[in-house]
N, C-alpha and C positions, 0 to 999 in steps of 0.2 A: 484791743488796747495796744499790743505789741506792734501791730501793723501801723496804727496811727502814729506811734512814736518812732517808727522805722527801726525797730529792734528786730532785725532779721533773725538773729540767732534764737531769741526767745520765741519768735513767731514759728520758726521751724520746729522747735521743740514742741510747741502746742499742737501744730499740725500733725506731727508724728504720732503723738498720743491720741489725737482725734482719729487718725487713720486706724490705729490699733483698736480703738473703741468701736468704730464703724465696722471693722472686720469681725470683731468678736460678736457683734449682734446681727451680722449679716446685712448691714446697711449698704445700699448700692453706691453710696458716696465714698466707700472705702478706697477703691482703686484710684479715683481722681485725686483724693486727698493724699494718698501715698505717693502718687506720681508728682504732685506739686511739692511735697516734702522732699522727694529725691532731687527735683530740679533746684530747689533752694539750697539743699545740702551740697550739691555739686558746685553750684555757683559760689557759695560761701566757703567751700573747702572744709566742710564739717564732716570729716571722715567717718566718725562714729554714727552720725545721722544718715550718711549715705548707706553704710552697712545695714543699719536697722531698717531703713526704708526698703532696701532691697529684700530683706528678710520678710517684711510685710507683703511686698509684691509677690515674692515667691510662694508664700503661703496662699495668697489669693489665687495665683495661677494654679496651684495644686487643687484647691477647693473647686475651681472652675473646670477641672479636667485637662488643663493645659500642662501636661506632665513635662514635656520637653522644655517649655518656657520656664517652668518651676525649677528644673534642674539647672538651667543656664543662669537664672537670676540668683538662685541660692548658692551656686558656686561662686558668683561674684561677691555675695555677702560674706561667705566663709573666707574667701581670699582677703577681703578687707578686714574682717575681724581678726585674722591671723596677724595683721600688722598693728593692731591696737592693744593687745595684751589684756583684753577684757574677757576672761575665761567664761563667765556665765553666758554672755551673749554668743560667744563662739560655740559653746556646747549646745545651746538652743538652735542655732543656725545649722549645726551639723545634724542634730536630730531631725530637723525639717528636711535637710538634704537627703538623709537616709530614707525618710518617708517618701520623698519624690522618686528615688531610685527603686524603692520597693513597689511603688505604684507603676513604674515602668517595667516591672518584672525582672529587674537586675538585682537579684537577691544577694549575690556575692558582694557587689559594691555597697548595697544597703547595709549589710552586716558589718563591713569594714568601717563605714562611716559611723554607724551606731556604736560600734565598739570604741571608736575614738571619743565620741560624745560621752559615752558611759564612763570612760576613764576620767574625762574632765569633770563630769558631775561628781564622781566619787572623790576626786581630789579636792573639791570644794565642799564636800559633805552635803551635797544636794540630794537628799534621800529620795524625794519624789522623782527627780530626773533619773536616778539609778533604777528605781522600780519600773518606771515607764519603759526604759530601754531594755531592762531584763525581760519584760513581757514581750517586747518586739523581737528580741533575739531568740527567745524560746519558741515563738511562733514561726520564725523564718528558717527555712532549711539552710544547713551549712553548705558552703561551696564544695562541690564534688567533682573537681576536674583533675 
């Protein structure tokens, strides 16, 4: 409907949440949908959709074992969220970035990123986020250099 009416902003929103749904259920259309969302978001200068699309793509990269791609994409997402002031989204992107660094074996960076995310979750009283990160931090060795 949004496409027929040429409502690109609404179409981009719909595509973003469709990409998230596809990713959550493991549908092979997730990446193509997220990439289309990213293209529309960049074209329309919808910064928050750019950041969120990058987060979806980074999580997909990580799930597919492309750790370096995940780190690069999630760093872009985090950088964009830092300019938006949307703390919950930034905290989630940081959690995912920490997961990517952990998967790469860079436990020191993973801990630092998770600690920042945990602090943000704590600041907005997001108890599940705090618990999730506490568990990751407990399992991950502290930096010892």
